[in-house]
C-alpha positions in Angstrom: -123.5 -32.8 5.9 -121.7 -35.9 7.1 -122.6 -38.9 4.9 -123.6 -41.1 7.8 -125.8 -38.4 9.2 -127.5 -38.1 5.8 -128.1 -41.8 5.6 -129.1 -42.1 9.3 -131.4 -39.1 9.8 -132.4 -38.1 6.3 -132.9 -41.7 5.1 -136.8 -41.7 5.0 -136.7 -38.5 2.9 -134.2 -39.9 0.5 -136.3 -43.0 0.1 -139.4 -40.8 -0.6 -137.5 -39.1 -3.4 -136.9 -42.6 -4.9 -140.5 -43.5 -4.8 -140.7 -45.0 -1.3 -139.1 -48.0 0.4 -141.5 -50.4 -1.3 -140.6 -49.2 -4.7 -136.9 -49.2 -4.0 -136.9 -52.8 -2.6 -139.1 -54.1 -5.4 -136.6 -52.8 -8.0 -133.8 -54.6 -6.1 -135.5 -57.9 -6.5 -136.5 -57.2 -10.1 -132.9 -56.3 -11.1 -131.3 -59.2 -9.2 -129.5 -57.1 -6.7 -131.2 -58.8 -3.7 -132.3 -62.4 -3.8 -132.2 -63.4 -0.1 -131.1 -61.9 3.2 -127.7 -63.4 3.9 -126.9 -61.3 6.9 -128.3 -58.1 5.3 -132.0 -57.8 6.3 -133.4 -55.8 3.4 -132.6 -54.1 0.1 -133.0 -50.8 1.9 -130.1 -51.8 4.3 -128.0 -52.9 1.3 -128.6 -49.5 -0.4 -127.4 -47.7 2.8 -124.3 -49.8 2.9 -123.6 -49.2 -0.8 -124.0 -45.5 -0.4 -121.8 -45.5 2.7 -119.1 -47.2 0.7 -119.3 -45.1 -2.4 -120.5 -41.7 -1.4 -118.9 -41.9 2.1 -115.7 -43.1 0.4 -115.0 -45.8 3.0 -113.1 -48.9 2.2 -115.1 -52.2 2.1 -113.5 -53.1 5.5 -114.4 -49.8 7.0 -118.0 -50.1 5.7 -118.2 -53.6 7.3 -117.0 -52.2 10.6 -119.5 -49.3 10.6 -122.3 -51.6 9.6 -121.6 -53.9 12.6 -121.2 -51.0 15.0 -124.5 -49.5 14.0 -126.3 -52.9 14.0 -127.1 -52.5 10.4 -125.4 -55.8 9.3 -122.7 -58.2 10.4 -120.9 -59.0 7.2 -117.3 -59.2 5.9 -115.7 -56.9 3.4 -115.5 -59.8 0.9 -119.2 -60.5 1.2 -119.9 -56.8 0.7 -117.8 -56.8 -2.5 -119.9 -59.7 -3.9 -123.2 -58.1 -2.9 -122.2 -54.7 -4.4 -121.1 -56.3 -7.7 -124.6 -57.4 -8.3 -126.1 -53.9 -7.8 -125.2 -52.2 -11.1 -128.6 -52.6 -12.8 -130.4 -51.7 -9.6 -128.4 -48.5 -9.2 -128.8 -47.5 -12.9 -132.6 -48.1 -12.6 -132.8 -45.9 -9.5 -130.8 -43.2 -11.2 -133.0 -43.3 -14.3 -136.1 -43.0 -12.2 -134.6 -40.2 -10.1 -134.0 -38.3 -13.3 -137.7 -38.6 -14.4 -139.7 -35.5 -15.2 -139.5 -33.2 -12.2 -142.0 -30.5 -11.1 -142.1 -27.8 -13.7 -140.1 -29.8 -16.2 -142.9 -29.7 -18.7 -144.6 -26.5 -19.8 -144.3 -23.5 -22.1 -140.8 -22.6 -21.0 -139.3 -25.8 -22.5 -135.8 -26.9 -21.7 -132.5 -25.3 -22.4 -130.4 -28.5 -22.5 -126.6 -28.3 -22.1 -125.1 -31.5 -23.2 -121.6 -32.7 -22.6 -119.5 -35.7 -21.4 -116.6 -36.2 -19.0 -114.1 -39.0 -18.3 -113.6 -40.6 -15.0 -110.3 -42.4 -14.6 -110.4 -46.1 -13.6 -108.0 -47.6 -11.1 -104.7 -48.5 -12.7 -102.7 -47.2 -15.6 -104.8 -48.6 -18.5 -106.7 -45.6 -19.9 -109.0 -47.8 -22.0 -110.6 -49.0 -18.8 -111.8 -45.4 -18.0 -115.5 -44.5 -17.9 -117.4 -41.8 -19.6 -120.4 -39.9 -18.1 -122.8 -38.5 -20.7 -125.0 -35.7 -19.2 -127.7 -33.3 -20.1 -128.4 -30.3 -17.8 -131.6 -28.4 -18.0 -130.5 -24.8 -17.4 -134.1 -23.5 -17.3 -135.2 -25.7 -14.4 -131.6 -26.1 -13.1 -131.6 -29.9 -12.9 -129.9 -32.8 -14.5 -132.4 -34.5 -16.8 -130.3 -37.3 -18.3 -127.2 -39.4 -17.3 -125.7 -42.3 -19.1 -122.6 -44.3 -18.0 -120.5 -46.0 -20.6 -117.0 -47.2 -21.2 -114.3 -44.9 -22.6 -114.9 -46.4 -26.1 -118.4 -44.9 -26.3 -118.0 -41.4 -27.8 -120.0 -38.2 -27.5 -123.2 -38.4 -29.6 -126.5 -36.6 -29.6 -128.3 -39.8 -30.6 -127.9 -40.9 -26.9 -130.6 -38.4 -25.9 -134.3 -38.0 -26.6 -135.6 -34.6 -27.5 -138.9 -32.7 -27.3 -140.1 -30.0 -29.7 -139.7 -27.4 -27.0 -136.0 -28.2 -26.4 -133.1 -25.9 -27.3 -129.9 -28.0 -27.3 -126.4 -26.5 -26.7 -123.4 -28.8 -27.4 -119.7 -28.6 -28.2 -117.7 -29.8 -31.2 -117.8 -33.5 -30.2 -121.5 -33.5 -31.0 -121.3 -31.8 -34.4 -122.1 -34.8 -36.5 -124.9 -35.2 -39.0 -126.7 -38.2 -37.4 -127.1 -36.5 -34.0 -128.1 -33.2 -35.5 -130.7 -34.9 -37.7 -132.2 -36.6 -34.6 -132.6 -33.2 -32.9 -134.2 -31.7 -36.0 -136.5 -34.6 -36.6 -137.8 -34.2 -33.1 -138.7 -30.6 -33.8 -136.2 -29.3 -31.3 -133.7 -26.5 -31.9 -129.9 -26.6 -31.4 -126.8 -24.6 -31.3 -123.8 -26.9 -31.8 -120.2 -25.9 -32.3 -118.7 -27.8 -35.3 -115.2 -28.4 -36.6 -114.0 -27.3 -40.0 -113.6 -30.9 -41.4 -116.0 -33.3 -39.7 -119.3 -32.0 -41.0 -119.6 -31.6 -44.8 -121.7 -28.5 -45.6 -123.2 -27.2 -48.8 -124.1 -23.6 -49.8 -127.6 -22.7 -50.8 -126.7 -23.6 -54.4 -125.8 -27.1 -53.4 -122.0 -26.7 -54.0 -119.6 -27.8 -51.2 -118.9 -25.1 -48.7 -115.3 -24.0 -48.0 -115.7 -23.2 -44.3 -112.3 -21.7 -44.0 -112.9 -19.5 -47.0 -116.1 -18.2 -45.4 -114.2 -17.6 -42.1 -111.4 -15.6 -43.8 -114.0 -13.1 -45.1 -115.4 -12.3 -41.7 -115.2 -8.7 -40.5 -113.4 -7.9 -37.2 -115.4 -8.2 -34.0 -118.7 -8.8 -35.7 -120.7 -12.0 -36.0 -121.9 -13.0 -39.4 -123.9 -16.0 -40.8 -124.5 -17.9 -44.0 -127.3 -20.3 -45.0 -126.1 -23.9 -45.4 -127.3 -27.5 -45.6 -125.7 -30.7 -44.6 -124.4 -32.8 -47.5 -126.4 -36.0 -47.9 -129.4 -34.7 -46.0 -132.4 -36.1 -47.9 -134.6 -33.3 -46.5 -132.2 -30.6 -47.6 -133.0 -28.7 -44.4 -131.6 -25.2 -44.2 -129.3 -24.3 -41.3 -127.4 -21.2 -40.2 -123.6 -21.2 -39.9 -122.9 -18.4 -37.4 -119.3 -17.3 -36.9 -117.1 -14.7 -35.3 -113.4 -13.9 -35.2 -111.6 -14.4 -31.9 -109.4 -11.7 -30.5 -105.7 -12.3 -31.2 -105.0 -13.3 -27.5 -107.9 -15.7 -27.5 -106.9 -17.1 -30.9 -103.3 -17.5 -29.8 -104.4 -19.4 -26.6 -106.5 -21.8 -28.7 -103.6 -22.5 -31.1 -101.2 -23.1 -28.2 -103.7 -25.5 -26.7 -103.9 -27.4 -30.0 -100.1 -27.6 -30.3 -99.7 -28.8 -26.7 -102.4 -31.5 -27.2 -100.9 -32.7 -30.5 -97.4 -33.0 -29.0 -98.8 -34.9 -26.0 -100.7 -37.3 -28.3 -97.7 -37.6 -30.7 -99.9 -36.7 -33.7 -99.4 -34.5 -36.7 -101.4 -31.3 -36.5 -103.1 -30.0 -39.7 -102.2 -26.4 -40.3 -105.8 -25.7 -41.2 -106.8 -26.6 -37.6 -104.5 -23.9 -36.4 -106.2 -21.4 -38.8 -109.7 -22.5 -37.7 -108.7 -22.0 -34.0 -108.9 -18.3 -34.7 -112.7 -18.4 -35.0 -115.8 -19.6 -33.2 -118.4 -21.1 -35.5 -121.6 -22.9 -34.7 -124.5 -24.5 -36.6 -128.0 -23.7 -35.6 -131.6 -24.2 -36.7 -133.0 -21.4 -34.5 -135.4 -19.0 -36.2 -133.8 -16.1 -38.1 -135.5 -13.7 -35.7 -132.8 -14.7 -33.2 -129.8 -12.7 -34.4 -126.3 -14.0 -34.9 -125.2 -12.0 -31.8 -128.0 -13.6 -29.8 -127.1 -17.1 -31.0 -123.5 -16.7 -29.9 -124.6 -15.2 -26.6 -126.9 -18.1 -26.0 -124.2 -20.6 -26.8 -122.0 -19.1 -24.1 -124.4 -20.7 -21.6 -123.0 -24.1 -22.5 -120.2 -23.4 -20.1 -122.6 -24.1 -17.2 -122.6 -27.9 -17.9 -118.8 -27.9 -17.6 -119.2 -26.1 -14.3 -121.7 -28.8 -13.3 -119.1 -31.5 -14.0 -116.5 -29.6 -11.9 -119.0 -29.3 -9.1 -119.8 -33.0 -9.2 -116.1 -33.9 -9.2 -115.4 -31.6 -6.3 -118.4 -32.3 -4.1 -118.8 -36.1 -4.6 -115.3 -36.7 -5.9 -115.9 -38.0 -9.3 -112.3 -37.6 -10.3 -111.2 -41.2 -9.8 -112.4 -44.7 -9.1 -111.0 -47.0 -6.4 -112.0 -50.2 -8.1 -110.9 -52.0 -11.3 -114.0 -54.2 -12.2 -116.2 -52.5 -14.8 -119.4 -53.7 -13.1 -118.3 -52.6 -9.7 -117.0 -49.2 -11.0 -120.4 -48.6 -12.7 -122.2 -49.4 -9.5 -119.9 -47.0 -7.6 -120.4 -44.2 -10.2 -124.2 -44.7 -10.4 -124.5 -44.6 -6.6 -122.5 -41.3 -6.3 -124.5 -39.7 -9.1 -127.7 -40.9 -7.5 -126.9 -39.1 -4.3 -126.0 -36.0 -6.3 -129.4 -36.1 -8.1 -131.3 -36.7 -4.8 -129.6 -33.7 -3.1 -130.4 -31.6 -6.2 -134.0 -32.7 -5.9 -134.2 -32.2 -2.2 -133.1 -28.6 -2.7 -135.6 -28.2 -5.6 -138.5 -29.7 -3.6 -137.7 -27.5 -0.7 -137.2 -24.2 -2.6 -139.8 -24.6 -5.4 -142.4 -27.3 -4.8 -143.6 -28.1 -1.3 -143.0 -26.6 2.2 -142.1 -30.0 3.6 -139.3 -30.4 1.0 -139.9 -33.9 -0.3 -142.7 -35.9 -2.2 -145.3 -37.7 -0.1 -145.5 -41.4 -0.6 -149.0 -42.9 0.1 -148.9 -44.9 3.4 -151.3 -45.9 6.1 -152.0 -42.9 8.3 -150.6 -43.3 11.8 -153.0 -40.5 13.0 -155.9 -42.5 11.6 -154.7 -45.7 13.3 -154.4 -43.8 16.6 -157.9 -42.3 16.2 -159.5 -45.7 15.4 -157.8 -47.3 18.4 -158.8 -44.7 20.8 
């Protein structure tokens, strides 16, 4: 669907998904995005212009021309730039509310949460200006349930997320750190997290340091195995399962080649033990032992869906680059694009799973009642 068609003809439905026009506009005033009109009649009109610029990928000049041609606003590109620069907190608030608990998000099924992050390149050559999107995807209810935008300096960490006892969390090596895993466990949730051989100090059941590579070398061919471990320094001495399997030789060789290429590109020395560890897949989990080692690894395979979600976002709403340098403006741009992605996701969910009219109903005065009373 053309972006202008979406903003022109589907606008009331998109506002309904955001809690209604009154809610959207009240947030604009509360977050300082809209103080007075200045040639833009309302926060709702400002939001349409911002989405036309970001999601429609028009330049500021083109956005100003379209706004004038459609009688939406008569404003210059410079004025738009200044107005958009004040919208970051507003966009982030709208995005947070759009990600609130959806229909069916609570219940006995719980959530299978696939957690990952991706980098969006900023304009220019300075990579430290890049942005990172931290995302949690609920694979059970097929919806994004958490997004956070940060600078490149903010790393991947499970402590960024809140967890419920019914959650099962899947995450890659970047999240295999004691603090984040402890937060998941303290919430009563379950996790399957891939770990590295050196970043998470583990102990055996007898309390002695665990030689992960030594454990891996003893694995049989093509058969998952597990050992009971705990994390060094954990005051609760919680017991976890280290589940591991050997890779096939082609898969192991591909992983080693990837490591060698990466180390050469980054001009860093590669530890030979990392090349050895590349021949295995090993995860840490606190799932009940009734879930077999084979089932743990099969379940972990579903984590790939969150990477596919990122690829989908980057291809559909073009999250692969930013046309602006300013951190505030770039965050506004990203949040607006992600907001539309979430709203489209919700529109599809409401239509397919919730209500036959396809969007939530916002309480308003009834036109039919007004017509009846005036008759």
